[in-house]
C-alpha positions in Angstrom: 20.6 -24.8 0.2 23.0 -21.1 1.4 20.3 -18.9 0.1 17.0 -20.3 1.9 18.9 -20.8 5.2 20.6 -17.1 4.3 16.6 -16.4 3.5 15.1 -17.1 7.7 18.0 -16.0 9.3 16.9 -12.9 7.8 13.5 -13.3 8.7 14.3 -14.4 12.7 16.5 -11.7 12.6 13.5 -9.2 11.1 10.9 -11.1 13.9 13.4 -10.6 17.0 13.9 -6.6 16.3 9.9 -6.2 15.5 9.3 -7.2 19.4 12.3 -5.2 20.3 10.5 -2.3 18.6 7.4 -3.3 19.7 8.5 -4.3 23.5 10.4 -0.4 23.8 7.5 1.4 21.8 5.0 -0.2 25.0 7.5 0.5 27.9 7.3 5.0 26.3 4.2 4.6 26.8 2.9 2.8 29.8 6.5 5.2 31.6 
């Protein structure tokens, strides 16, 4: 099931990238 594992892996990376973006945006808005 490499396809399923890859799918979850990519989704996890996307979630991490979104959290980093939200944190950066918060930092810029409250600087």
